[in-house]
FIMI-407957 format. One record per atom (N, C-alpha, C): x, y, z; residue in one letter. Coordinates in steps of 0.001 Angstrom, whole numbers, padded with zeros to 6 digits, always signed. Example, Ala and Ser with C-alpha at 12.3 -4.5 7.8 and 13.67 -1.06 7.14 Angstrom:
BEGIN
+013190-005690+007800a +012300-004500+007800a +013200-003300+007800a +012850-002250+007080s +013670-001060+007140s +012900+000030+007870s 
//
This chain:
BEGIN
+106590+105455+121390m +105164+105131+121078m +104618+106777+121595m +103764+107274+120703a +103222+108615+121031a +102268+108989+121776a +101631+110082+121888n +100977+110218+123165n +099395+110018+122466n +099091+109787+121118s +097639+109564+120677s +097659+107978+120829s +099202+107271+120458d +098910+105443+120410d +097874+105313+121354d +097764+105102+122924a +097025+104585+123575a +095809+104692+123021a +095365+106054+122739f +093396+106763+122737f +093416+105416+121291f +094341+105750+120092y +093623+104885+118893y +094118+102957+119213y +094598+103039+120302i +094988+101728+120482i +093735+101137+121421i +092954+101864+122029e +091742+101376+123028e +090562+101723+121973e +090574+102421+120978i +089651+102470+119827i +089429+101144+119161i +090660+100634+118730r +091169+099252+118313r +090558+098284+118976r +090674+098318+120186d +089805+097315+121357d +088686+097234+121409d +088422+098213+121087e +086481+098618+121576e +086044+098197+120254e +086377+098287+119167a +085810+098173+117357a +086164+096292+117331a +087339+095796+118000e +087475+094470+118005e +086332+093890+119216e +085829+094058+119951a +085076+093524+121158a +083687+093771+120240a +083304+095085+119733l +082484+095163+119393l +081996+094074+118049l +083017+093985+116994i +082757+093030+115838i +082510+091412+116282i +083383+091105+117475a +083518+090001+117841a +081717+089591+118726a +081247+090622+119201e +080238+090688+119893e +078859+090291+118812e +079183+091318+117661y +077528+091758+117089y +078167+091205+115496y +079434+090431+115294g +079619+089963+114167g +079526+088964+113765g +079431+088395+112675t +079257+086947+111461t +080563+086390+111134t +081122+085445+110762t +081586+084732+109846t +081859+084636+108853t +082834+085105+107795f +082752+085008+106264f +083649+084074+106159f +083753+083587+105132p +084847+082475+104891p +085850+083476+103656p +087403+083279+103650v +088072+083749+102997v +089029+082775+102332v +089254+083203+101319k +089984+082277+100138k +091377+083199+099769k +092269+082029+100071g +093582+082578+099331g +093551+081820+097819g +094751+082831+097260e +094929+082542+095729e +095630+080787+095448e +095109+079981+094521g +095323+079288+094508g +096776+078660+093840g +097752+078199+093885v +098875+077525+093521v +098858+077144+092308v +099605+077219+091027y +099197+076538+089716y +100142+075749+089522y +099835+074636+089186d +100531+073207+089096d +100741+072809+087613d +102038+073364+086748p +102437+073527+085778p +102209+071875+085215p +102187+070827+085976a +102297+069000+085586a +100412+069045+085124a +099581+069863+086146l +098259+069656+085683l +097835+070937+084865l +098671+071520+084689l +098028+073018+083884l +096663+073572+084469l +096462+073638+085621t +095578+074246+086722t +096526+074992+087504t +095614+075488+088134k +095329+076198+089674k +094432+075723+090974k +095236+075179+092063g +094614+074399+093124g +094070+075156+093385g +093317+074805+094481a +092414+075349+095463a +093554+076270+096380a +092896+077690+096856g +093696+078385+097969g +093532+077748+098820g +094591+078635+099912a +093919+078255+101905a +092696+078868+101794a +091796+078513+102591q +090862+078822+103539q +090620+079202+104796q +090012+080262+104918r +090064+080256+107081r +088660+081550+106819r +087986+081796+108156s +087309+082467+108393s +087847+084003+108615s +087026+084544+108873v +087239+085980+109357v +086163+086662+110618v +085953+087687+111221t +084282+087905+111822t +084556+089424+111097t +083096+089405+110898g +082629+090755+110225g +081373+091250+110619g +081393+092339+110181v +079877+093327+110303v +079542+094156+108970v +078616+093951+108029v +077963+094287+107131v +077077+095740+107513v +077479+096551+107534t +076681+097669+107976t +075490+098339+106258t +074712+099305+106431d +074061+100181+105450d +074693+101083+105602d +074178+101705+104392q +074861+103520+105091q +074133+104044+103601q +073266+105063+103733a +072693+106000+103239a +073703+107137+102477a +074023+107721+101860t +074725+108804+101305t +073877+109808+100249t +073300+111088+100280a +072785+111776+099656a +073989+112364+098951a +073395+111916+097210k +074768+112280+096299k +073633+113427+095427k +074617+114494+094916s +074038+115734+094224s +074647+115670+092861s +074564+116097+091707l +074765+116210+090469l +075547+117739+090687l +076531+117812+090358a +077515+119121+090173a +076427+120591+089362a +076083+121082+090275g +075282+122635+089938g +073999+122185+090207g +073611+121207+090644g +072694+120730+090526g +071659+121379+091869g +070410+121471+091968t +069773+121433+093399t +068795+120445+093900t +068907+119394+093091e +068104+117956+093568e +069585+117073+093882e +068944+115895+094940s +070168+115110+095590s +069142+113833+095520s +069859+112748+095270a +069610+111233+095491a +070233+110418+096701a +069432+109358+097163w +069941+108775+098012w +070621+107622+097446w +071726+107225+097814v +072212+106559+097927v +072888+105171+098347v +072490+103579+098814g +072822+103071+099437g +073693+102523+099369g +074579+101995+100489a +075907+101618+100236a +076221+100140+101358a +076807+099044+101366k +076557+098127+102249k +078608+098421+102163k +079005+098210+103809i +080178+098433+104020i +080319+097228+104999i +081515+096009+104430l +082045+095311+105514l +083197+095458+106135l +082617+095415+107868l +083993+096066+108492l +084598+094670+109038l +085921+094561+109066l +086682+093531+109501l +087734+094085+110573l +087036+093480+112044s +088366+093824+112807s +089948+094071+112251s +091295+094724+112954a +092682+094545+112690a +093023+093235+112649a +092567+092288+113377s +092541+091215+113766s +092681+089878+112536s +092127+090554+111719a +091364+089587+110821a +092641+089534+109535a +093583+090175+109868n +095277+090105+109190n +095013+089809+107713n +094174+091004+106698i +094055+090361+105307i +095071+090463+104566i +095217+089592+103449k +096284+090003+102948k +095476+089904+101265k +096276+090929+100330e +095969+091616+099292e +095603+090538+098275e +096075+088912+098282n +095543+088449+097176n +094233+086902+097742n +093439+087456+098937e +092715+087011+099362e +091460+087931+098605e +090375+086876+098932d +088481+087124+098757d +087765+086702+099885d +087029+087306+099870v +085745+086890+101147v +084551+087082+100549v +084015+086139+101310n +082522+085752+100205n +081780+086394+101546n +080514+087410+101079v +079433+088021+101831v +078141+087802+101135v +077256+087188+101475n +076209+087078+101047n +076083+085687+099368n +077017+085417+099324g +077524+084342+098169g +077951+085067+097203g +078328+085917+097575k +079618+086821+096316k +080824+086898+096795k +081519+086943+096085w +083062+087085+096073w +083526+088166+096054w +084417+088649+097264y +084790+090687+096771y +086683+090433+097094y +087028+091004+096413p +088929+091186+096352p +089252+092121+097712p +089586+091237+098542l +090354+091839+099653l +091516+093188+099475l +091806+092912+098252s +093095+094096+097679s +092085+095158+098014s +091085+095683+097863k +089821+096777+097561k +089714+097105+098838k +090105+096309+100449v +089754+096908+101436v +090474+098410+101663v +089856+099269+102684v +090078+100554+102982v +090635+100506+104573v +091759+100522+104569e +092311+100273+106502e +092447+101807+106757e +090963+102059+107853i +091364+103264+108959i +092348+102889+109932i +093513+103999+109646k +094784+103827+110100k +095596+105083+110653k +094937+105611+111460p +095244+106960+112162p +096156+106795+113286p +097355+107653+112889a +098658+107161+113848a +099259+106250+113594a +099089+105732+112504d +099769+104320+111859d +099484+103053+112838d +097984+103421+113731i +097720+102268+114464i +096407+101597+113303i +096175+100494+112888l +094841+100006+112555l +094087+099986+112869l +092916+100325+112930i +091920+100271+113906i +090811+099154+113152i +090481+099536+111483i +089452+098460+111368i +089909+098377+109852i +089211+097120+109230y +089172+097636+107796y +087680+097724+107535y +087508+098264+106241m +086237+098113+104982m +086277+097962+103813m +085449+097407+103262l +084979+096915+102292l +083801+097387+101368l +083450+097821+100655d +082312+098560+100460d +081743+096771+099714d +080863+096451+099653v +080210+095284+099158v +078930+095292+098632v +078416+096578+098540s +077284+097327+097560s +077179+096442+096323s 
//
């Protein structure tokens, strides 16, 4: 265990506590299993994860330009305990997003949080 591990584990635990306190549950569905007899794919396993949707405003400017525009983004933050899998989707405000697009915040090889753009 590196010297920095305890520091990042403490941050992860704090993020877990904040998401648990202020977050809400989001449905997650896994990929269905193909049934060759019926030629269809059945419903995948379903579960819930706890997360927080955050709003973020970022100033964007064109290269060489002197003006910038504010662009809004919504980011779903999921705790490390969400244990996401690449073939799952999460439902945020009625729209399904693939968890294969999630970004792991993982300094010093300690998973702190997952981030997914749901703009």
